[in-house]
KEFIGU-328231 format. One record per residue (C-alpha): residue number from 1; residue in one letter; chain; x, y, z. Coordinates in Angstrom, 1 decimal, padded with zeros to 4 digits. Layout:
N
{NUM; a; A; {X; Y; Z}}
...
This chain:
140
{1; m; A; {-039.2; 063.6; -011.9}}
{2; a; A; {-042.7; 062.5; -012.9}}
{3; h; A; {-044.9; 064.7; -015.1}}
{4; n; A; {-048.5; 064.4; -014.1}}
{5; g; A; {-050.1; 066.8; -016.7}}
{6; p; A; {-051.0; 066.3; -020.3}}
{7; v; A; {-048.1; 066.1; -022.6}}
{8; s; A; {-048.3; 068.7; -025.3}}
{9; q; A; {-047.2; 067.8; -028.8}}
{10; p; A; {-045.3; 070.3; -030.9}}
{11; s; A; {-047.7; 072.0; -033.2}}
{12; t; A; {-047.3; 071.7; -036.9}}
{13; p; A; {-048.5; 074.4; -039.3}}
{14; a; A; {-051.9; 073.7; -040.8}}
{15; q; A; {-051.6; 072.4; -044.4}}
{16; p; A; {-054.0; 073.8; -047.0}}
{17; t; A; {-056.8; 071.4; -047.6}}
{18; t; A; {-057.3; 072.7; -051.2}}
{19; t; A; {-054.6; 073.5; -053.7}}
{20; f; A; {-055.0; 076.4; -056.2}}
{21; f; A; {-055.2; 073.6; -058.8}}
{22; d; A; {-058.3; 072.1; -057.0}}
{23; a; A; {-059.8; 075.5; -056.2}}
{24; v; A; {-060.0; 076.6; -059.8}}
{25; g; A; {-061.5; 073.4; -061.1}}
{26; g; A; {-058.5; 071.1; -061.6}}
{27; e; A; {-057.3; 069.7; -064.9}}
{28; p; A; {-060.4; 070.7; -066.9}}
{29; t; A; {-059.7; 074.4; -066.1}}
{30; f; A; {-056.0; 074.2; -067.1}}
{31; r; A; {-056.9; 072.1; -070.2}}
{32; t; A; {-059.3; 074.9; -071.3}}
{33; l; A; {-056.9; 077.7; -070.5}}
{34; v; A; {-054.0; 076.2; -072.5}}
{35; a; A; {-056.2; 075.1; -075.4}}
{36; r; A; {-057.6; 078.7; -075.7}}
{37; f; A; {-054.1; 080.1; -075.4}}
{38; y; A; {-052.8; 078.0; -078.2}}
{39; e; A; {-055.8; 078.8; -080.4}}
{40; g; A; {-054.6; 082.4; -080.1}}
{41; v; A; {-050.9; 081.5; -080.7}}
{42; a; A; {-051.9; 079.6; -083.9}}
{43; n; A; {-053.2; 082.9; -085.5}}
{44; d; A; {-050.8; 085.4; -084.0}}
{45; p; A; {-048.1; 086.7; -086.4}}
{46; v; A; {-045.7; 087.5; -083.6}}
{47; l; A; {-046.0; 084.4; -081.5}}
{48; r; A; {-046.5; 081.6; -084.2}}
{49; p; A; {-042.9; 081.9; -085.5}}
{50; l; A; {-041.6; 081.2; -082.0}}
{51; y; A; {-043.1; 077.7; -082.1}}
{52; p; A; {-041.1; 075.7; -084.7}}
{53; e; A; {-043.3; 072.7; -084.6}}
{54; d; A; {-045.8; 072.3; -087.5}}
{55; d; A; {-048.4; 071.3; -084.9}}
{56; l; A; {-048.7; 073.1; -081.6}}
{57; e; A; {-049.9; 070.0; -079.9}}
{58; g; A; {-046.5; 069.2; -078.2}}
{59; a; A; {-046.1; 072.8; -076.9}}
{60; e; A; {-049.7; 072.8; -075.7}}
{61; e; A; {-049.2; 069.6; -073.7}}
{62; r; A; {-045.9; 070.8; -072.2}}
{63; l; A; {-047.5; 074.1; -071.0}}
{64; r; A; {-050.6; 072.3; -069.7}}
{65; l; A; {-048.6; 069.7; -067.7}}
{66; f; A; {-046.3; 072.4; -066.4}}
{67; l; A; {-049.1; 074.6; -065.1}}
{68; i; A; {-051.0; 071.7; -063.6}}
{69; q; A; {-047.9; 070.7; -061.7}}
{70; y; A; {-047.0; 074.2; -060.7}}
{71; w; A; {-050.4; 074.9; -059.2}}
{72; g; A; {-050.6; 071.6; -057.2}}
{73; g; A; {-051.9; 069.0; -059.5}}
{74; p; A; {-050.1; 065.8; -060.6}}
{75; s; A; {-046.4; 065.9; -061.3}}
{76; d; A; {-046.6; 064.5; -064.8}}
{77; y; A; {-044.4; 067.3; -066.2}}
{78; q; A; {-041.6; 066.5; -063.8}}
{79; e; A; {-041.8; 062.8; -064.6}}
{80; l; A; {-041.8; 063.4; -068.4}}
{81; r; A; {-039.4; 066.3; -068.7}}
{82; g; A; {-037.5; 066.7; -065.5}}
{83; h; A; {-036.9; 070.0; -063.8}}
{84; p; A; {-038.8; 072.8; -065.6}}
{85; r; A; {-035.7; 075.0; -066.2}}
{86; l; A; {-038.0; 077.5; -067.9}}
{87; r; A; {-035.4; 080.2; -068.6}}
{88; l; A; {-033.0; 077.6; -070.0}}
{89; r; A; {-035.6; 076.0; -072.2}}
{90; h; A; {-036.6; 079.4; -073.7}}
{91; v; A; {-033.0; 080.6; -074.5}}
{92; p; A; {-033.2; 079.5; -078.1}}
{93; y; A; {-036.2; 081.7; -078.8}}
{94; a; A; {-035.8; 085.5; -079.2}}
{95; i; A; {-038.2; 086.9; -076.6}}
{96; g; A; {-038.1; 090.7; -076.4}}
{97; s; A; {-040.8; 093.0; -075.1}}
{98; v; A; {-042.8; 092.7; -078.4}}
{99; e; A; {-043.0; 088.9; -078.0}}
{100; r; A; {-043.6; 089.1; -074.3}}
{101; n; A; {-046.5; 091.5; -074.8}}
{102; a; A; {-048.0; 089.5; -077.6}}
{103; w; A; {-047.9; 086.4; -075.3}}
{104; l; A; {-049.6; 088.4; -072.5}}
{105; v; A; {-052.4; 089.6; -074.8}}
{106; v; A; {-053.1; 086.1; -076.0}}
{107; m; A; {-052.8; 084.6; -072.5}}
{108; r; A; {-055.0; 087.3; -071.0}}
{109; r; A; {-057.8; 086.4; -073.4}}
{110; a; A; {-057.5; 082.8; -072.4}}
{111; v; A; {-057.5; 083.6; -068.7}}
{112; d; A; {-060.5; 086.0; -069.1}}
{113; s; A; {-062.4; 083.2; -070.8}}
{114; l; A; {-062.3; 081.1; -067.6}}
{115; n; A; {-064.4; 083.6; -065.7}}
{116; l; A; {-062.6; 082.9; -062.4}}
{117; p; A; {-063.5; 084.7; -059.2}}
{118; p; A; {-061.4; 087.8; -058.8}}
{119; d; A; {-059.0; 086.4; -056.2}}
{120; q; A; {-058.2; 083.3; -058.3}}
{121; f; A; {-057.9; 085.5; -061.4}}
{122; d; A; {-055.5; 087.8; -059.7}}
{123; t; A; {-053.3; 085.0; -058.4}}
{124; l; A; {-053.1; 083.3; -061.8}}
{125; w; A; {-052.7; 086.4; -063.8}}
{126; e; A; {-049.9; 087.8; -061.5}}
{127; y; A; {-048.0; 084.6; -061.9}}
{128; l; A; {-048.3; 084.5; -065.7}}
{129; r; A; {-047.4; 088.2; -066.0}}
{130; t; A; {-044.3; 087.7; -063.8}}
{131; a; A; {-043.3; 084.5; -065.6}}
{132; a; A; {-043.6; 086.2; -069.0}}
{133; k; A; {-041.4; 089.0; -067.9}}
{134; s; A; {-038.8; 086.6; -066.4}}
{135; l; A; {-038.6; 084.7; -069.7}}
{136; q; A; {-037.8; 087.8; -071.8}}
{137; n; A; {-034.2; 087.2; -073.0}}
{138; r; A; {-033.6; 090.0; -075.4}}
{139; p; A; {-033.2; 093.7; -074.6}}
{140; d; A; {-036.0; 096.1; -075.5}}
């Protein structure tokens, strides 16, 4: 049986043209965010002991690469470190509510400094708040 009408193609869902990574300004935004966060960590009496390295540079790079990849940027983190396994990587560090809350205070200052539009701020902050809670590995 011949079909004389136009042949319809199955529709595919539209792909976002801009990732969150791009929408917030790409690598420079995440570089600023993470640098400001680690400036706060360096002077925080609760957080600093959780980072055994003399220099916070390695931790700063790992967080920056992770966030860039998570939000749609290049996958350098995966290529350098493999699967993120965030909970497993944080097991050696005692993270209770005091540490989680200190992390959130320092990170909030860093996020606030970006002056993102409210929708972008809310998206980023909700992720960070949820991630911090999920990495708590000691009871209150």
